[in-house]
CHARMM internal coordinates of N, CA and C (Angstrom, degrees):
IC EDIT
DIST 1 N 1 CA 1.4501
DIST 1 CA 1 C 1.5228
ANGL 1 N 1 CA 1 C 109.90
DIST 1 C 2 N 1.3139
ANGL 1 CA 1 C 2 N 114.90
DIHE 1 N 1 CA 1 C 2 N 136.20
DIST 2 N 2 CA 1.4673
ANGL 1 C 2 N 2 CA 120.07
DIHE 1 CA 1 C 2 N 2 CA -176.51
DIST 2 CA 2 C 1.5242
ANGL 2 N 2 CA 2 C 111.65
DIHE 1 C 2 N 2 CA 2 C -66.52
DIST 2 C 3 N 1.3295
ANGL 2 CA 2 C 3 N 117.86
DIHE 2 N 2 CA 2 C 3 N -33.31
DIST 3 N 3 CA 1.4688
ANGL 2 C 3 N 3 CA 119.02
DIHE 2 CA 2 C 3 N 3 CA -176.89
DIST 3 CA 3 C 1.5294
ANGL 3 N 3 CA 3 C 111.73
DIHE 2 C 3 N 3 CA 3 C -64.05
DIST 3 C 4 N 1.3020
ANGL 3 CA 3 C 4 N 117.69
DIHE 3 N 3 CA 3 C 4 N -39.83
DIST 4 N 4 CA 1.4628
ANGL 3 C 4 N 4 CA 120.54
DIHE 3 CA 3 C 4 N 4 CA 178.98
DIST 4 CA 4 C 1.5194
ANGL 4 N 4 CA 4 C 110.47
DIHE 3 C 4 N 4 CA 4 C -66.82
DIST 4 C 5 N 1.3231
ANGL 4 CA 4 C 5 N 116.06
DIHE 4 N 4 CA 4 C 5 N -38.31
DIST 5 N 5 CA 1.4662
ANGL 4 C 5 N 5 CA 121.46
DIHE 4 CA 4 C 5 N 5 CA 179.92
DIST 5 CA 5 C 1.5340
ANGL 5 N 5 CA 5 C 110.17
DIHE 4 C 5 N 5 CA 5 C -65.85
DIST 5 C 6 N 1.3374
ANGL 5 CA 5 C 6 N 117.29
DIHE 5 N 5 CA 5 C 6 N -45.02
DIST 6 N 6 CA 1.4665
ANGL 5 C 6 N 6 CA 120.25
DIHE 5 CA 5 C 6 N 6 CA 179.84
DIST 6 CA 6 C 1.5283
ANGL 6 N 6 CA 6 C 111.05
DIHE 5 C 6 N 6 CA 6 C -59.54
DIST 6 C 7 N 1.3090
ANGL 6 CA 6 C 7 N 115.92
DIHE 6 N 6 CA 6 C 7 N -44.51
DIST 7 N 7 CA 1.4612
ANGL 6 C 7 N 7 CA 120.75
DIHE 6 CA 6 C 7 N 7 CA -179.47
DIST 7 CA 7 C 1.5305
ANGL 7 N 7 CA 7 C 110.75
DIHE 6 C 7 N 7 CA 7 C -62.90
DIST 7 C 8 N 1.3304
ANGL 7 CA 7 C 8 N 116.04
DIHE 7 N 7 CA 7 C 8 N -46.03
DIST 8 N 8 CA 1.4609
ANGL 7 C 8 N 8 CA 120.75
DIHE 7 CA 7 C 8 N 8 CA -178.02
DIST 8 CA 8 C 1.5327
ANGL 8 N 8 CA 8 C 111.43
DIHE 7 C 8 N 8 CA 8 C -63.60
DIST 8 C 9 N 1.3139
ANGL 8 CA 8 C 9 N 117.15
DIHE 8 N 8 CA 8 C 9 N -41.47
DIST 9 N 9 CA 1.4647
ANGL 8 C 9 N 9 CA 120.54
DIHE 8 CA 8 C 9 N 9 CA -179.94
DIST 9 CA 9 C 1.5243
ANGL 9 N 9 CA 9 C 110.29
DIHE 8 C 9 N 9 CA 9 C -65.52
DIST 9 C 10 N 1.3369
ANGL 9 CA 9 C 10 N 116.57
DIHE 9 N 9 CA 9 C 10 N -43.92
DIST 10 N 10 CA 1.4711
ANGL 9 C 10 N 10 CA 119.89
DIHE 9 CA 9 C 10 N 10 CA 179.65
DIST 10 CA 10 C 1.5184
ANGL 10 N 10 CA 10 C 110.69
DIHE 9 C 10 N 10 CA 10 C -60.93
DIST 10 C 11 N 1.3171
ANGL 10 CA 10 C 11 N 116.78
DIHE 10 N 10 CA 10 C 11 N -45.30
DIST 11 N 11 CA 1.4611
ANGL 10 C 11 N 11 CA 120.89
DIHE 10 CA 10 C 11 N 11 CA 179.68
DIST 11 CA 11 C 1.5275
ANGL 11 N 11 CA 11 C 111.33
DIHE 10 C 11 N 11 CA 11 C -62.81
DIST 11 C 12 N 1.3310
ANGL 11 CA 11 C 12 N 116.11
DIHE 11 N 11 CA 11 C 12 N -42.66
DIST 12 N 12 CA 1.4594
ANGL 11 C 12 N 12 CA 120.93
DIHE 11 CA 11 C 12 N 12 CA 179.69
DIST 12 CA 12 C 1.5360
ANGL 12 N 12 CA 12 C 111.37
DIHE 11 C 12 N 12 CA 12 C -62.47
DIST 12 C 13 N 1.3339
ANGL 12 CA 12 C 13 N 116.42
DIHE 12 N 12 CA 12 C 13 N -33.16
DIST 13 N 13 CA 1.4646
ANGL 12 C 13 N 13 CA 121.27
DIHE 12 CA 12 C 13 N 13 CA 178.50
DIST 13 CA 13 C 1.5281
ANGL 13 N 13 CA 13 C 112.09
DIHE 12 C 13 N 13 CA 13 C -80.43
DIST 13 C 14 N 1.3361
ANGL 13 CA 13 C 14 N 116.64
DIHE 13 N 13 CA 13 C 14 N -8.39
DIST 14 N 14 CA 1.4579
ANGL 13 C 14 N 14 CA 120.81
DIHE 13 CA 13 C 14 N 14 CA 176.99
DIST 14 CA 14 C 1.5162
ANGL 14 N 14 CA 14 C 114.59
DIHE 13 C 14 N 14 CA 14 C 75.86
DIST 14 C 15 N 1.3248
ANGL 14 CA 14 C 15 N 116.30
DIHE 14 N 14 CA 14 C 15 N 27.47
DIST 15 N 15 CA 1.4668
ANGL 14 C 15 N 15 CA 120.37
DIHE 14 CA 14 C 15 N 15 CA -179.62
DIST 15 CA 15 C 1.5258
ANGL 15 N 15 CA 15 C 111.37
DIHE 14 C 15 N 15 CA 15 C -103.80
DIST 15 C 16 N 1.3178
ANGL 15 CA 15 C 16 N 115.53
DIHE 15 N 15 CA 15 C 16 N 146.67
DIST 16 N 16 CA 1.4552
ANGL 15 C 16 N 16 CA 121.10
DIHE 15 CA 15 C 16 N 16 CA 172.11
DIST 16 CA 16 C 1.5295
ANGL 16 N 16 CA 16 C 107.83
DIHE 15 C 16 N 16 CA 16 C -86.47
DIST 16 C 17 N 1.3168
ANGL 16 CA 16 C 17 N 115.62
DIHE 16 N 16 CA 16 C 17 N 166.85
DIST 17 N 17 CA 1.4671
ANGL 16 C 17 N 17 CA 119.92
DIHE 16 CA 16 C 17 N 17 CA 175.71
DIST 17 CA 17 C 1.5271
ANGL 17 N 17 CA 17 C 109.36
DIHE 16 C 17 N 17 CA 17 C -61.08
DIST 17 C 18 N 1.3310
ANGL 17 CA 17 C 18 N 116.50
DIHE 17 N 17 CA 17 C 18 N -39.85
DIST 18 N 18 CA 1.4595
ANGL 17 C 18 N 18 CA 120.40
DIHE 17 CA 17 C 18 N 18 CA 179.64
DIST 18 CA 18 C 1.5307
ANGL 18 N 18 CA 18 C 111.02
DIHE 17 C 18 N 18 CA 18 C -61.35
DIST 18 C 19 N 1.3249
ANGL 18 CA 18 C 19 N 116.74
DIHE 18 N 18 CA 18 C 19 N -44.81
DIST 19 N 19 CA 1.4639
ANGL 18 C 19 N 19 CA 120.10
DIHE 18 CA 18 C 19 N 19 CA 179.67
DIST 19 CA 19 C 1.5298
ANGL 19 N 19 CA 19 C 111.31
DIHE 18 C 19 N 19 CA 19 C -63.74
DIST 19 C 20 N 1.3227
ANGL 19 CA 19 C 20 N 116.51
DIHE 19 N 19 CA 19 C 20 N -42.06
DIST 20 N 20 CA 1.4594
ANGL 19 C 20 N 20 CA 120.15
DIHE 19 CA 19 C 20 N 20 CA 178.60
DIST 20 CA 20 C 1.5224
ANGL 20 N 20 CA 20 C 110.64
DIHE 19 C 20 N 20 CA 20 C -65.79
DIST 20 C 21 N 1.3101
ANGL 20 CA 20 C 21 N 116.49
DIHE 20 N 20 CA 20 C 21 N -37.40
DIST 21 N 21 CA 1.4567
ANGL 20 C 21 N 21 CA 121.48
DIHE 20 CA 20 C 21 N 21 CA 176.63
DIST 21 CA 21 C 1.5291
ANGL 21 N 21 CA 21 C 110.59
DIHE 20 C 21 N 21 CA 21 C -59.57
DIST 21 C 22 N 1.3117
ANGL 21 CA 21 C 22 N 115.80
DIHE 21 N 21 CA 21 C 22 N -44.59
DIST 22 N 22 CA 1.4633
ANGL 21 C 22 N 22 CA 120.47
DIHE 21 CA 21 C 22 N 22 CA 179.94
DIST 22 CA 22 C 1.5306
ANGL 22 N 22 CA 22 C 111.44
DIHE 21 C 22 N 22 CA 22 C -66.01
DIST 22 C 23 N 1.3145
ANGL 22 CA 22 C 23 N 117.20
DIHE 22 N 22 CA 22 C 23 N -37.11
DIST 23 N 23 CA 1.4654
ANGL 22 C 23 N 23 CA 121.23
DIHE 22 CA 22 C 23 N 23 CA -179.57
DIST 23 CA 23 C 1.5243
ANGL 23 N 23 CA 23 C 112.61
DIHE 22 C 23 N 23 CA 23 C -71.53
DIST 23 C 24 N 1.3324
ANGL 23 CA 23 C 24 N 116.52
DIHE 23 N 23 CA 23 C 24 N -31.85
DIST 24 N 24 CA 1.4651
ANGL 23 C 24 N 24 CA 120.63
DIHE 23 CA 23 C 24 N 24 CA -175.23
DIST 24 CA 24 C 1.5222
ANGL 24 N 24 CA 24 C 113.68
DIHE 23 C 24 N 24 CA 24 C -97.13
DIST 24 C 25 N 1.3222
ANGL 24 CA 24 C 25 N 116.61
DIHE 24 N 24 CA 24 C 25 N -23.83
DIST 25 N 25 CA 1.4623
ANGL 24 C 25 N 25 CA 119.55
DIHE 24 CA 24 C 25 N 25 CA -172.75
DIST 25 CA 25 C 1.5206
ANGL 25 N 25 CA 25 C 112.25
DIHE 24 C 25 N 25 CA 25 C 82.02
DIST 25 C 26 N 1.3314
ANGL 25 CA 25 C 26 N 116.74
DIHE 25 N 25 CA 25 C 26 N 4.72
DIST 26 N 26 CA 1.4637
ANGL 25 C 26 N 26 CA 121.36
DIHE 25 CA 25 C 26 N 26 CA 177.29
DIST 26 CA 26 C 1.5185
ANGL 26 N 26 CA 26 C 109.31
DIHE 25 C 26 N 26 CA 26 C -91.02
DIST 26 C 27 N 1.3178
ANGL 26 CA 26 C 27 N 116.37
DIHE 26 N 26 CA 26 C 27 N 153.84
DIST 27 N 27 CA 1.4617
ANGL 26 C 27 N 27 CA 119.35
DIHE 26 CA 26 C 27 N 27 CA 179.19
DIST 27 CA 27 C 1.5284
ANGL 27 N 27 CA 27 C 110.06
DIHE 26 C 27 N 27 CA 27 C -71.07
DIST 27 C 28 N 1.3247
ANGL 27 CA 27 C 28 N 115.41
DIHE 27 N 27 CA 27 C 28 N 156.66
DIST 28 N 28 CA 1.4588
ANGL 27 C 28 N 28 CA 120.10
DIHE 27 CA 27 C 28 N 28 CA 176.19
DIST 28 CA 28 C 1.5271
ANGL 28 N 28 CA 28 C 110.40
DIHE 27 C 28 N 28 CA 28 C -61.85
DIST 28 C 29 N 1.3175
ANGL 28 CA 28 C 29 N 116.94
DIHE 28 N 28 CA 28 C 29 N -35.08
DIST 29 N 29 CA 1.4599
ANGL 28 C 29 N 29 CA 120.91
DIHE 28 CA 28 C 29 N 29 CA 179.17
DIST 29 CA 29 C 1.5311
ANGL 29 N 29 CA 29 C 110.67
DIHE 28 C 29 N 29 CA 29 C -63.81
DIST 29 C 30 N 1.3243
ANGL 29 CA 29 C 30 N 116.86
DIHE 29 N 29 CA 29 C 30 N -41.43
DIST 30 N 30 CA 1.4683
ANGL 29 C 30 N 30 CA 120.60
DIHE 29 CA 29 C 30 N 30 CA 178.81
DIST 30 CA 30 C 1.5252
ANGL 30 N 30 CA 30 C 110.52
DIHE 29 C 30 N 30 CA 30 C -61.43
DIST 30 C 31 N 1.3299
ANGL 30 CA 30 C 31 N 116.41
DIHE 30 N 30 CA 30 C 31 N -44.10
DIST 31 N 31 CA 1.4671
ANGL 30 C 31 N 31 CA 120.65
DIHE 30 CA 30 C 31 N 31 CA -179.99
DIST 31 CA 31 C 1.5229
ANGL 31 N 31 CA 31 C 110.37
DIHE 30 C 31 N 31 CA 31 C -67.40
DIST 31 C 32 N 1.3213
ANGL 31 CA 31 C 32 N 117.09
DIHE 31 N 31 CA 31 C 32 N -44.44
DIST 32 N 32 CA 1.4743
ANGL 31 C 32 N 32 CA 120.51
DIHE 31 CA 31 C 32 N 32 CA 177.57
DIST 32 CA 32 C 1.5235
ANGL 32 N 32 CA 32 C 111.31
DIHE 31 C 32 N 32 CA 32 C -58.71
DIST 32 C 33 N 1.3227
ANGL 32 CA 32 C 33 N 116.49
DIHE 32 N 32 CA 32 C 33 N -46.21
DIST 33 N 33 CA 1.4649
ANGL 32 C 33 N 33 CA 120.47
DIHE 32 CA 32 C 33 N 33 CA -179.94
DIST 33 CA 33 C 1.5255
ANGL 33 N 33 CA 33 C 111.04
DIHE 32 C 33 N 33 CA 33 C -62.20
DIST 33 C 34 N 1.3263
ANGL 33 CA 33 C 34 N 116.67
DIHE 33 N 33 CA 33 C 34 N -39.69
DIST 34 N 34 CA 1.4657
ANGL 33 C 34 N 34 CA 120.78
DIHE 33 CA 33 C 34 N 34 CA 179.34
DIST 34 CA 34 C 1.5254
ANGL 34 N 34 CA 34 C 110.41
DIHE 33 C 34 N 34 CA 34 C -65.46
DIST 34 C 35 N 1.3238
ANGL 34 CA 34 C 35 N 116.71
DIHE 34 N 34 CA 34 C 35 N -42.43
DIST 35 N 35 CA 1.4689
ANGL 34 C 35 N 35 CA 120.86
DIHE 34 CA 34 C 35 N 35 CA -178.37
DIST 35 CA 35 C 1.5220
ANGL 35 N 35 CA 35 C 112.81
DIHE 34 C 35 N 35 CA 35 C -72.61
DIST 35 C 36 N 1.3192
ANGL 35 CA 35 C 36 N 117.09
DIHE 35 N 35 CA 35 C 36 N -30.33
DIST 36 N 36 CA 1.4586
ANGL 35 C 36 N 36 CA 120.54
DIHE 35 CA 35 C 36 N 36 CA -177.33
DIST 36 CA 36 C 1.5286
ANGL 36 N 36 CA 36 C 112.84
DIHE 35 C 36 N 36 CA 36 C -91.66
DIST 36 C 37 N 1.3300
ANGL 36 CA 36 C 37 N 116.61
DIHE 36 N 36 CA 36 C 37 N -3.80
DIST 37 N 37 CA 1.4514
ANGL 36 C 37 N 37 CA 120.53
DIHE 36 CA 36 C 37 N 37 CA 178.40
DIST 37 CA 37 C 1.5123
ANGL 37 N 37 CA 37 C 114.22
DIHE 36 C 37 N 37 CA 37 C 72.79
DIST 37 C 38 N 1.3346
ANGL 37 CA 37 C 38 N 116.50
DIHE 37 N 37 CA 37 C 38 N 19.63
DIST 38 N 38 CA 1.4705
ANGL 37 C 38 N 38 CA 119.66
DIHE 37 CA 37 C 38 N 38 CA 179.92
DIST 38 CA 38 C 1.5202
ANGL 38 N 38 CA 38 C 111.55
DIHE 37 C 38 N 38 CA 38 C -68.53
DIST 38 C 39 N 1.3315
ANGL 38 CA 38 C 39 N 115.70
DIHE 38 N 38 CA 38 C 39 N -33.77
DIST 39 N 39 CA 1.4636
ANGL 38 C 39 N 39 CA 122.37
DIHE 38 CA 38 C 39 N 39 CA 178.02
DIST 39 CA 39 C 1.5194
ANGL 39 N 39 CA 39 C 107.49
DIHE 38 C 39 N 39 CA 39 C -140.73
DIST 39 C 40 N 1.3076
ANGL 39 CA 39 C 40 N 116.21
DIHE 39 N 39 CA 39 C 40 N 150.07
DIST 40 N 40 CA 1.4538
ANGL 39 C 40 N 40 CA 118.65
DIHE 39 CA 39 C 40 N 40 CA 171.78
DIST 40 CA 40 C 1.5193
ANGL 40 N 40 CA 40 C 107.48
DIHE 39 C 40 N 40 CA 40 C -72.94
DIST 40 C 41 N 1.3180
ANGL 40 CA 40 C 41 N 117.40
DIHE 40 N 40 CA 40 C 41 N 121.77
DIST 41 N 41 CA 1.4572
ANGL 40 C 41 N 41 CA 119.26
DIHE 40 CA 40 C 41 N 41 CA -178.33
DIST 41 CA 41 C 1.5239
ANGL 41 N 41 CA 41 C 111.22
DIHE 40 C 41 N 41 CA 41 C -68.85
DIST 41 C 42 N 1.3215
ANGL 41 CA 41 C 42 N 115.50
DIHE 41 N 41 CA 41 C 42 N 147.55
DIST 42 N 42 CA 1.4576
ANGL 41 C 42 N 42 CA 120.46
DIHE 41 CA 41 C 42 N 42 CA 176.60
DIST 42 CA 42 C 1.5210
ANGL 42 N 42 CA 42 C 109.06
DIHE 41 C 42 N 42 CA 42 C -64.43
DIST 42 C 43 N 1.3062
ANGL 42 CA 42 C 43 N 115.25
DIHE 42 N 42 CA 42 C 43 N 147.22
DIST 43 N 43 CA 1.4646
ANGL 42 C 43 N 43 CA 121.35
DIHE 42 CA 42 C 43 N 43 CA -178.40
DIST 43 CA 43 C 1.5237
ANGL 43 N 43 CA 43 C 111.01
DIHE 42 C 43 N 43 CA 43 C -53.56
DIST 43 C 44 N 1.3311
ANGL 43 CA 43 C 44 N 117.01
DIHE 43 N 43 CA 43 C 44 N -45.29
DIST 44 N 44 CA 1.4623
ANGL 43 C 44 N 44 CA 120.91
DIHE 43 CA 43 C 44 N 44 CA -179.59
DIST 44 CA 44 C 1.5183
ANGL 44 N 44 CA 44 C 112.70
DIHE 43 C 44 N 44 CA 44 C -61.78
DIST 44 C 45 N 1.3137
ANGL 44 CA 44 C 45 N 117.01
DIHE 44 N 44 CA 44 C 45 N -35.87
DIST 45 N 45 CA 1.4649
ANGL 44 C 45 N 45 CA 120.51
DIHE 44 CA 44 C 45 N 45 CA 179.04
DIST 45 CA 45 C 1.5219
ANGL 45 N 45 CA 45 C 111.54
DIHE 44 C 45 N 45 CA 45 C -70.27
DIST 45 C 46 N 1.3331
ANGL 45 CA 45 C 46 N 115.98
DIHE 45 N 45 CA 45 C 46 N -37.93
DIST 46 N 46 CA 1.4686
ANGL 45 C 46 N 46 CA 119.57
DIHE 45 CA 45 C 46 N 46 CA 177.22
DIST 46 CA 46 C 1.5315
ANGL 46 N 46 CA 46 C 109.22
DIHE 45 C 46 N 46 CA 46 C -62.20
DIST 46 C 47 N 1.3150
ANGL 46 CA 46 C 47 N 116.46
DIHE 46 N 46 CA 46 C 47 N -43.44
DIST 47 N 47 CA 1.4650
ANGL 46 C 47 N 47 CA 120.92
DIHE 46 CA 46 C 47 N 47 CA 179.26
DIST 47 CA 47 C 1.5241
ANGL 47 N 47 CA 47 C 110.27
DIHE 46 C 47 N 47 CA 47 C -61.28
DIST 47 C 48 N 1.3296
ANGL 47 CA 47 C 48 N 117.53
DIHE 47 N 47 CA 47 C 48 N -44.97
DIST 48 N 48 CA 1.4732
ANGL 47 C 48 N 48 CA 121.09
DIHE 47 CA 47 C 48 N 48 CA 178.54
DIST 48 CA 48 C 1.5292
ANGL 48 N 48 CA 48 C 110.92
DIHE 47 C 48 N 48 CA 48 C -58.98
DIST 48 C 49 N 1.3192
ANGL 48 CA 48 C 49 N 115.77
DIHE 48 N 48 CA 48 C 49 N -45.14
DIST 49 N 49 CA 1.4675
ANGL 48 C 49 N 49 CA 120.26
DIHE 48 CA 48 C 49 N 49 CA -178.65
DIST 49 CA 49 C 1.5232
ANGL 49 N 49 CA 49 C 110.52
DIHE 48 C 49 N 49 CA 49 C -64.36
DIST 49 C 50 N 1.3225
ANGL 49 CA 49 C 50 N 116.64
DIHE 49 N 49 CA 49 C 50 N -46.92
DIST 50 N 50 CA 1.4626
ANGL 49 C 50 N 50 CA 119.58
DIHE 49 CA 49 C 50 N 50 CA -178.49
DIST 50 CA 50 C 1.5251
ANGL 50 N 50 CA 50 C 111.93
DIHE 49 C 50 N 50 CA 50 C -64.28
DIST 50 C 51 N 1.3307
ANGL 50 CA 50 C 51 N 116.75
DIHE 50 N 50 CA 50 C 51 N -38.28
DIST 51 N 51 CA 1.4681
ANGL 50 C 51 N 51 CA 119.80
DIHE 50 CA 50 C 51 N 51 CA 177.02
DIST 51 CA 51 C 1.5224
ANGL 51 N 51 CA 51 C 110.59
DIHE 50 C 51 N 51 CA 51 C -64.49
DIST 51 C 52 N 1.3251
ANGL 51 CA 51 C 52 N 116.75
DIHE 51 N 51 CA 51 C 52 N -43.14
DIST 52 N 52 CA 1.4650
ANGL 51 C 52 N 52 CA 120.51
DIHE 51 CA 51 C 52 N 52 CA 179.55
DIST 52 CA 52 C 1.5223
ANGL 52 N 52 CA 52 C 111.58
DIHE 51 C 52 N 52 CA 52 C -64.11
DIST 52 C 53 N 1.3300
ANGL 52 CA 52 C 53 N 115.98
DIHE 52 N 52 CA 52 C 53 N -29.77
DIST 53 N 53 CA 1.4585
ANGL 52 C 53 N 53 CA 121.05
DIHE 52 CA 52 C 53 N 53 CA 179.00
DIST 53 CA 53 C 1.5332
ANGL 53 N 53 CA 53 C 111.61
DIHE 52 C 53 N 53 CA 53 C -88.03
DIST 53 C 54 N 1.3335
ANGL 53 CA 53 C 54 N 115.78
DIHE 53 N 53 CA 53 C 54 N 1.06
DIST 54 N 54 CA 1.4672
ANGL 53 C 54 N 54 CA 121.53
DIHE 53 CA 53 C 54 N 54 CA -179.07
DIST 54 CA 54 C 1.5259
ANGL 54 N 54 CA 54 C 109.89
DIHE 53 C 54 N 54 CA 54 C 54.45
DIST 54 C 55 N 1.3231
ANGL 54 CA 54 C 55 N 114.82
DIHE 54 N 54 CA 54 C 55 N 49.12
DIST 55 N 55 CA 1.4564
ANGL 54 C 55 N 55 CA 121.62
DIHE 54 CA 54 C 55 N 55 CA -176.90
DIST 55 CA 55 C 1.5218
ANGL 55 N 55 CA 55 C 109.24
DIHE 54 C 55 N 55 CA 55 C -118.76
DIST 55 C 56 N 1.3113
ANGL 55 CA 55 C 56 N 116.70
DIHE 55 N 55 CA 55 C 56 N 128.45
DIST 56 N 56 CA 1.4607
ANGL 55 C 56 N 56 CA 121.54
DIHE 55 CA 55 C 56 N 56 CA 179.13
DIST 56 CA 56 C 1.5147
ANGL 56 N 56 CA 56 C 109.28
DIHE 55 C 56 N 56 CA 56 C -94.61
DIST 56 C 57 N 1.3148
ANGL 56 CA 56 C 57 N 115.36
DIHE 56 N 56 CA 56 C 57 N 124.61
DIST 57 N 57 CA 1.4602
ANGL 56 C 57 N 57 CA 121.19
DIHE 56 CA 56 C 57 N 57 CA 179.12
DIST 57 CA 57 C 1.5165
ANGL 57 N 57 CA 57 C 108.08
DIHE 56 C 57 N 57 CA 57 C -98.14
DIST 57 C 58 N 1.3211
ANGL 57 CA 57 C 58 N 116.12
DIHE 57 N 57 CA 57 C 58 N 125.77
DIST 58 N 58 CA 1.4633
ANGL 57 C 58 N 58 CA 120.98
DIHE 57 CA 57 C 58 N 58 CA 178.45
DIST 58 CA 58 C 1.5209
ANGL 58 N 58 CA 58 C 108.67
DIHE 57 C 58 N 58 CA 58 C -109.54
DIST 58 C 59 N 1.2957
ANGL 58 CA 58 C 59 N 114.85
DIHE 58 N 58 CA 58 C 59 N 124.21
DIST 59 N 59 CA 1.4629
ANGL 58 C 59 N 59 CA 120.47
DIHE 58 CA 58 C 59 N 59 CA 176.95
DIST 59 CA 59 C 1.5154
ANGL 59 N 59 CA 59 C 107.91
DIHE 58 C 59 N 59 CA 59 C -104.70
DIST 59 C 60 N 1.3003
ANGL 59 CA 59 C 60 N 116.26
DIHE 59 N 59 CA 59 C 60 N 130.96
DIST 60 N 60 CA 1.4503
ANGL 59 C 60 N 60 CA 121.05
DIHE 59 CA 59 C 60 N 60 CA -179.73
DIST 60 CA 60 C 1.5144
ANGL 60 N 60 CA 60 C 109.47
DIHE 59 C 60 N 60 CA 60 C -114.15
DIST 60 C 61 N 1.3049
ANGL 60 CA 60 C 61 N 114.65
DIHE 60 N 60 CA 60 C 61 N 141.63
DIST 61 N 61 CA 1.4613
ANGL 60 C 61 N 61 CA 120.13
DIHE 60 CA 60 C 61 N 61 CA 176.24
DIST 61 CA 61 C 1.5146
ANGL 61 N 61 CA 61 C 107.94
DIHE 60 C 61 N 61 CA 61 C -78.86
DIST 61 C 62 N 1.3156
ANGL 61 CA 61 C 62 N 116.07
DIHE 61 N 61 CA 61 C 62 N 115.83
DIST 62 N 62 CA 1.4662
ANGL 61 C 62 N 62 CA 120.38
DIHE 61 CA 61 C 62 N 62 CA -178.25
DIST 62 CA 62 C 1.5247
ANGL 62 N 62 CA 62 C 112.36
DIHE 61 C 62 N 62 CA 62 C -102.83
DIST 62 C 63 N 1.3403
ANGL 62 CA 62 C 63 N 116.67
DIHE 62 N 62 CA 62 C 63 N 2.03
DIST 63 N 63 CA 1.4523
ANGL 62 C 63 N 63 CA 119.65
DIHE 62 CA 62 C 63 N 63 CA 179.98
DIST 63 CA 63 C 1.5256
ANGL 63 N 63 CA 63 C 109.75
DIHE 62 C 63 N 63 CA 63 C -83.22
DIST 63 C 64 N 1.2891
ANGL 63 CA 63 C 64 N 114.94
DIHE 63 N 63 CA 63 C 64 N 143.48
DIST 64 N 64 CA 1.4487
ANGL 63 C 64 N 64 CA 121.01
DIHE 63 CA 63 C 64 N 64 CA 177.06
DIST 64 CA 64 C 1.5271
ANGL 64 N 64 CA 64 C 109.26
DIHE 63 C 64 N 64 CA 64 C -77.27
DIST 64 C 65 N 1.3134
ANGL 64 CA 64 C 65 N 116.62
DIHE 64 N 64 CA 64 C 65 N 139.22
DIST 65 N 65 CA 1.4656
ANGL 64 C 65 N 65 CA 120.58
DIHE 64 CA 64 C 65 N 65 CA 178.45
DIST 65 CA 65 C 1.5208
ANGL 65 N 65 CA 65 C 108.50
DIHE 64 C 65 N 65 CA 65 C -109.48
DIST 65 C 66 N 1.3224
ANGL 65 CA 65 C 66 N 115.30
DIHE 65 N 65 CA 65 C 66 N 91.00
DIST 66 N 66 CA 1.4732
ANGL 65 C 66 N 66 CA 120.15
DIHE 65 CA 65 C 66 N 66 CA -179.70
DIST 66 CA 66 C 1.4989
ANGL 66 N 66 CA 66 C 110.03
DIHE 65 C 66 N 66 CA 66 C -106.92
END
COOR INIT
IC SEED 1 N 1 CA 1 C
IC BUILD
């Protein structure tokens, strides 16, 4: 789940929700909701959060090409 990952990365980076909010321009409520899984975060917000956390997201194609 993305919400658990976002929370873990933020904690590992030593940032508070307030600090991440300031870095991303997103509200603290938006970040809290994303981390707690209350709502699926918008793709753009996830990108903002990951960039602010200096985290590279790698997507792998798991579909078979037959």
